[in-house]
PLY file of the C-alpha trace (Angstrom):
ply
format ascii 1.0
element vertex 198
property float x
property float y
property float z
element edge 197
property int vertex1
property int vertex2
end_header
159.14 176.85 90.32
158.65 173.08 90.50
161.94 171.65 91.67
160.69 168.05 91.50
159.28 168.29 87.96
160.99 166.24 85.22
164.06 168.05 83.91
164.35 170.37 86.93
167.68 170.86 88.64
168.45 171.65 92.24
168.34 175.40 92.72
166.59 178.07 90.70
169.26 179.86 88.72
168.43 181.47 85.41
171.71 182.09 83.61
171.85 184.76 80.93
174.81 185.37 78.60
177.26 188.14 79.44
176.03 191.46 78.04
177.69 194.75 77.12
176.44 197.47 79.48
177.02 200.12 76.80
174.09 198.70 74.82
171.74 200.25 77.39
172.81 203.78 76.48
171.08 206.37 78.65
169.24 203.66 80.57
172.47 202.37 82.16
172.59 204.90 85.03
169.14 203.74 86.16
170.42 200.21 86.77
171.69 199.43 90.26
175.15 197.89 90.03
177.58 196.72 92.68
181.02 198.22 93.23
182.91 195.20 91.90
184.97 195.52 88.73
182.83 194.18 85.85
183.73 190.58 84.99
182.41 188.30 82.26
181.69 185.55 84.79
179.04 182.84 85.12
177.52 181.24 88.21
179.43 178.03 87.41
182.76 179.88 87.44
182.18 181.92 90.61
182.84 179.05 93.07
186.17 178.34 91.37
187.71 181.66 92.41
188.46 180.71 96.05
190.15 177.45 94.96
192.11 178.84 92.01
195.47 177.98 93.60
194.42 174.48 94.70
192.72 173.06 91.64
193.69 172.94 87.97
189.99 172.88 87.05
189.47 176.07 89.09
192.49 177.70 87.46
191.08 176.94 83.99
187.71 178.34 85.04
189.22 181.59 86.31
191.46 181.95 83.25
188.37 181.55 81.07
186.69 184.39 82.99
189.77 186.58 82.59
189.99 185.85 78.84
186.28 186.53 78.35
186.56 189.80 80.30
189.60 190.95 78.31
187.72 190.16 75.08
184.94 192.51 76.17
187.40 195.21 77.18
189.39 195.04 73.91
186.14 195.77 72.08
185.47 198.76 74.37
182.63 196.90 76.08
181.68 196.63 79.75
180.68 193.07 80.65
177.68 192.44 82.85
177.12 189.02 84.35
174.74 186.93 86.43
171.80 188.97 87.79
173.03 192.20 86.24
173.09 190.75 82.74
169.57 189.37 83.16
168.25 192.78 84.25
170.19 194.58 81.50
168.86 192.28 78.80
165.29 192.74 80.04
165.86 196.51 79.95
167.22 196.22 76.39
164.17 194.23 75.29
161.86 196.82 76.86
163.71 199.55 75.00
163.59 197.68 71.66
159.82 197.24 72.03
159.30 200.90 73.05
157.89 199.82 76.42
157.90 202.80 78.80
160.22 202.28 81.76
159.66 204.39 84.85
162.34 204.75 87.50
161.92 206.22 90.97
158.24 205.33 90.72
157.48 203.01 93.64
154.28 200.99 93.66
151.89 202.42 96.25
148.73 200.36 95.74
146.85 197.97 93.48
143.48 199.36 92.46
140.66 196.85 92.21
137.19 196.92 90.72
134.10 195.84 92.66
134.80 192.16 91.88
138.31 192.39 93.32
140.08 192.26 89.94
143.17 194.50 89.74
142.57 197.11 87.03
145.18 199.77 87.79
148.18 200.65 89.94
148.99 203.76 91.93
152.65 204.75 91.82
154.73 207.42 93.47
156.12 210.24 91.34
158.56 213.10 91.84
157.89 215.59 94.65
155.80 213.07 96.62
153.11 212.98 93.96
151.12 209.97 92.80
149.81 208.73 89.47
147.31 206.04 88.52
148.19 203.82 85.57
145.32 201.85 84.10
145.96 198.13 83.54
142.85 196.72 81.84
144.60 193.41 81.03
146.04 192.90 84.51
149.22 193.50 86.49
152.29 191.27 86.67
154.16 191.80 89.92
157.88 191.07 90.07
158.04 191.67 93.79
161.58 190.75 94.78
162.01 189.79 98.40
161.88 191.18 101.91
165.40 190.49 103.14
165.85 193.98 104.60
162.62 194.32 106.61
163.57 192.84 109.98
160.09 193.20 111.50
158.48 191.41 108.54
161.18 188.78 108.19
161.78 187.73 111.80
158.38 186.01 112.38
158.63 184.22 109.01
162.28 183.17 108.90
163.69 183.77 112.36
166.39 186.19 111.18
166.61 189.96 110.83
168.48 190.12 107.52
171.15 192.47 108.85
173.86 190.38 107.15
171.97 190.02 103.88
173.72 191.10 100.66
170.30 192.08 99.27
169.56 195.64 98.23
168.65 197.96 101.12
165.38 198.55 99.25
164.45 194.83 99.46
161.74 195.43 102.07
158.81 193.37 100.81
156.67 196.23 99.55
155.30 194.10 96.72
154.37 191.30 99.14
152.60 193.70 101.48
150.73 195.52 98.71
149.75 192.23 97.06
148.53 190.75 100.35
146.50 193.91 101.02
144.74 193.29 97.69
143.99 189.68 98.67
146.90 187.87 97.03
147.87 184.52 98.51
151.51 184.45 99.63
153.45 181.19 99.65
156.92 179.94 100.60
157.43 182.94 102.87
159.72 180.88 105.10
162.04 180.20 102.14
165.08 182.23 101.19
168.32 181.89 99.28
170.52 180.73 102.15
174.25 180.92 101.50
177.34 182.24 103.25
178.42 185.78 102.50
181.70 187.61 102.96
181.47 190.74 105.05
0 1
1 2
2 3
3 4
4 5
5 6
6 7
7 8
8 9
9 10
10 11
11 12
12 13
13 14
14 15
15 16
16 17
17 18
18 19
19 20
20 21
21 22
22 23
23 24
24 25
25 26
26 27
27 28
28 29
29 30
30 31
31 32
32 33
33 34
34 35
35 36
36 37
37 38
38 39
39 40
40 41
41 42
42 43
43 44
44 45
45 46
46 47
47 48
48 49
49 50
50 51
51 52
52 53
53 54
54 55
55 56
56 57
57 58
58 59
59 60
60 61
61 62
62 63
63 64
64 65
65 66
66 67
67 68
68 69
69 70
70 71
71 72
72 73
73 74
74 75
75 76
76 77
77 78
78 79
79 80
80 81
81 82
82 83
83 84
84 85
85 86
86 87
87 88
88 89
89 90
90 91
91 92
92 93
93 94
94 95
95 96
96 97
97 98
98 99
99 100
100 101
101 102
102 103
103 104
104 105
105 106
106 107
107 108
108 109
109 110
110 111
111 112
112 113
113 114
114 115
115 116
116 117
117 118
118 119
119 120
120 121
121 122
122 123
123 124
124 125
125 126
126 127
127 128
128 129
129 130
130 131
131 132
132 133
133 134
134 135
135 136
136 137
137 138
138 139
139 140
140 141
141 142
142 143
143 144
144 145
145 146
146 147
147 148
148 149
149 150
150 151
151 152
152 153
153 154
154 155
155 156
156 157
157 158
158 159
159 160
160 161
161 162
162 163
163 164
164 165
165 166
166 167
167 168
168 169
169 170
170 171
171 172
172 173
173 174
174 175
175 176
176 177
177 178
178 179
179 180
180 181
181 182
182 183
183 184
184 185
185 186
186 187
187 188
188 189
189 190
190 191
191 192
192 193
193 194
194 195
195 196
196 197
């Protein structure tokens, strides 16, 4: 992400349109969702909620969210928003292209040839088994973060992450496995810093 490139905006939000969770069919249970009631909300509308009684602009923003949510519900749909809609739409694309999706299959290692090129991955399977998946054209790692690994995070960012809203599974496994294969890690002192309600 090049924040200073022409056309860039402050921040790094990728906003996807609200999406009906029912479109995922039997894949929906595999998606981690929070306990909040589903709302058809956007990142621009979220900050308006706390000021709904103090600002007419905020009131309009919240009423728009309510109307959009009701529209989904009247159609028998379950709205997903923000990060959940992005994940759901990626899952829907994978399904439409018949791309195999494996759940409960954690990455264990990157397998390299003698030149150091990654040619396969080793994943965990049920009953503590492992499987090697060949990747002759390479591996794309979507590693997430490491907000919940206090020992890894403290030397890099000076915090433990105990107050982080990140998933409990956000422990930096992808970073560690990538580094073990020789990947260069960058911006490890950076994080999405914002206040959270506990």
